[in-house]
C-alpha positions as CSV (number, residue, x, y, z in Angstrom):
1,M,-59.9,-9.7,31.0
2,P,-62.3,-7.4,32.7
3,G,-63.6,-8.1,36.1
4,Y,-61.5,-10.0,38.7
5,N,-64.4,-9.6,41.1
6,R,-66.5,-12.7,40.9
7,C,-67.7,-13.9,44.3
8,D,-68.7,-17.2,45.8
9,Q,-72.2,-17.7,47.4
10,D,-70.9,-16.2,50.7
11,G,-69.8,-13.0,49.0
12,H,-66.0,-13.8,49.1
13,T,-64.0,-12.9,46.0
14,L,-63.0,-16.0,44.1
15,Q,-59.2,-16.3,44.0
16,Y,-57.1,-19.1,42.7
17,P,-53.3,-19.0,43.2
18,N,-50.9,-18.8,40.4
19,L,-49.4,-22.3,40.6
20,R,-46.3,-21.2,38.6
21,G,-45.2,-24.7,37.9
22,C,-48.1,-25.7,35.7
23,V,-46.9,-24.1,32.5
24,R,-43.4,-25.4,33.2
25,D,-44.9,-28.9,33.7
26,I,-46.8,-28.7,30.4
27,D,-43.8,-27.4,28.5
28,C,-41.6,-30.3,29.9
29,Y,-44.3,-32.8,29.1
30,E,-44.6,-31.4,25.5
31,R,-40.9,-31.9,25.0
32,Y,-41.0,-35.4,26.3
33,I,-43.9,-36.4,24.0
34,E,-42.2,-34.8,21.0
35,Q,-38.9,-36.6,21.6
36,T,-40.3,-39.9,22.7
37,F,-42.9,-40.3,20.0
38,D,-41.3,-38.2,17.3
39,L,-44.4,-36.1,16.9
40,N,-44.9,-33.2,14.6
41,T,-45.5,-30.2,16.8
42,T,-48.5,-29.2,14.6
43,N,-50.3,-32.1,16.3
44,I,-49.9,-30.6,19.7
45,L,-52.5,-28.1,20.9
46,K,-51.5,-26.2,24.0
47,L,-53.5,-23.7,26.0
48,T,-51.5,-21.9,28.7
49,S,-51.7,-18.7,30.8
50,T,-48.0,-18.0,30.8
51,P,-47.5,-15.0,33.1
52,N,-46.9,-11.7,31.4
53,L,-44.5,-9.5,33.4
54,A,-45.7,-6.3,31.7
55,N,-49.3,-7.0,32.5
56,P,-49.9,-9.6,35.2
57,H,-53.7,-9.8,34.5
58,K,-53.1,-10.9,30.9
59,P,-51.1,-13.9,29.7
60,M,-48.4,-13.5,27.1
61,K,-50.2,-15.5,24.4
62,K,-53.1,-14.6,22.2
63,E,-56.5,-14.9,23.8
64,T,-57.3,-17.9,21.6
65,E,-54.4,-19.8,23.3
66,W,-55.6,-19.1,26.9
67,P,-57.1,-22.0,28.9
68,T,-60.5,-20.4,29.1
69,Y,-63.7,-22.5,29.3
70,E,-64.6,-21.6,25.8
71,N,-61.2,-22.4,24.4
72,I,-60.8,-25.7,26.2
73,V,-64.3,-27.0,25.2
74,G,-63.9,-25.7,21.7
75,R,-60.6,-27.4,21.2
76,L,-61.9,-30.7,22.6
77,M,-64.9,-30.6,20.3
78,S,-62.7,-29.6,17.3
79,I,-60.4,-32.6,18.0
80,T,-63.3,-34.9,18.2
81,A,-64.7,-33.6,14.9
82,S,-61.5,-33.8,13.0
83,A,-60.0,-37.1,14.4
84,Q,-60.5,-40.4,12.8
85,P,-61.3,-43.7,14.6
86,R,-58.3,-45.2,16.4
87,D,-56.5,-41.8,16.5
88,V,-54.6,-41.3,19.7
89,V,-55.7,-38.3,21.8
90,H,-53.8,-37.3,25.0
91,E,-55.3,-34.6,27.2
92,H,-53.3,-33.1,30.0
93,F,-54.6,-30.5,32.5
94,S,-52.3,-28.9,35.0
95,G,-53.9,-26.3,37.2
96,C,-56.4,-25.7,40.0
97,G,-59.3,-27.9,40.6
98,A,-62.4,-27.1,42.7
99,Q,-65.7,-28.3,44.0
100,A,-68.7,-26.1,43.2
101,R,-72.4,-26.6,43.9
102,T,-73.8,-28.5,40.9
103,V,-75.4,-26.7,38.0
104,Y,-76.8,-30.1,37.0
105,P,-79.3,-30.9,39.9
106,E,-81.5,-32.9,37.4
107,I,-78.5,-35.3,36.8
108,K,-76.8,-35.3,40.2
109,G,-79.4,-34.2,42.7
110,E,-80.0,-31.0,44.8
111,G,-77.2,-29.7,47.0
112,V,-74.5,-31.9,45.4
113,F,-71.1,-30.6,44.4
114,D,-69.4,-30.9,41.0
115,E,-65.7,-31.7,40.7
116,A,-64.4,-29.0,38.4
117,L,-61.3,-27.8,36.6
118,V,-60.7,-24.1,37.1
119,T,-60.4,-22.3,33.8
120,Y,-58.3,-19.2,33.4
121,D,-61.4,-16.9,33.2
122,V,-63.5,-18.4,36.1
123,C,-62.8,-15.5,38.4
124,C,-64.1,-12.9,35.9
125,G,-67.3,-14.5,34.6
126,G,-66.0,-17.7,32.9
127,C,-67.2,-21.2,33.8
128,Y,-65.7,-24.1,35.6
129,L,-65.2,-27.2,33.4
130,R,-67.4,-29.5,35.4
131,D,-67.2,-33.3,35.7
132,V,-70.5,-33.8,33.8
133,E,-69.3,-31.7,30.9
134,L,-65.8,-33.4,30.8
135,A,-67.5,-36.8,30.9
136,A,-69.7,-35.8,27.9
137,L,-66.7,-34.5,25.9
138,L,-64.7,-37.6,26.6
139,G,-67.8,-39.8,25.9
140,A,-68.0,-38.2,22.4
141,M,-64.4,-39.1,21.8
142,V,-65.0,-42.7,22.9
143,Q,-68.1,-43.0,20.8
144,K,-66.0,-42.0,17.8
145,Q,-63.6,-44.8,18.8
146,L,-60.6,-42.5,19.6
147,V,-57.9,-43.8,21.9
148,V,-58.1,-41.3,24.8
149,T,-55.7,-40.8,27.7
150,V,-56.5,-38.0,30.2
151,V,-54.1,-36.7,32.9
152,L,-55.6,-34.3,35.4
153,G,-53.0,-32.6,37.6
154,S,-55.1,-30.6,40.0
155,C,-56.7,-30.8,43.4
156,D,-60.3,-32.3,43.4
157,S,-59.6,-34.0,40.0
158,G,-60.0,-37.5,41.3
159,G,-63.7,-37.4,40.8
160,A,-63.7,-35.3,37.6
161,V,-65.0,-38.2,35.5
162,P,-67.9,-40.0,37.2
163,D,-67.9,-43.8,37.5
164,T,-68.8,-45.0,34.0
165,G,-68.6,-48.7,34.5
166,G,-65.3,-48.9,32.6
167,A,-66.5,-46.9,29.5
168,Y,-63.4,-44.8,29.6
169,T,-60.8,-47.4,30.3
């Protein structure tokens, strides 16, 4: 990916550490789900940034399988479009979380922070997946009567889905 020089509002280069264990966590979780629920692997969609020893700035997998903002949102929308009511959807994010000044001041107010998931491409022009966006994506799944479970393994993920009065339980 070009770039690697996106800066915060104070001019500091954005940097998120390679958490190394996240891909391993997802791989272990995938094996657990396959074995426990006897799932066909074609029903598991996984986006990872598995380190590439030959080129550390580019994951081993194809770009369509990287956890970029576009890929994550696209996959969630695709799942919602193709799933049928009462289908079970399990979403699992393992990676960095962040707080960023809101891009939704009309919803949240001025000077407020969004809880966000850090996508693979955020440091080079990509977007955070913000709490408001994740809530809308999950809301579309709930409206379609999908059975949704979400696991967020990241810092600042506790507030990733705003209080909905139980709409997502």
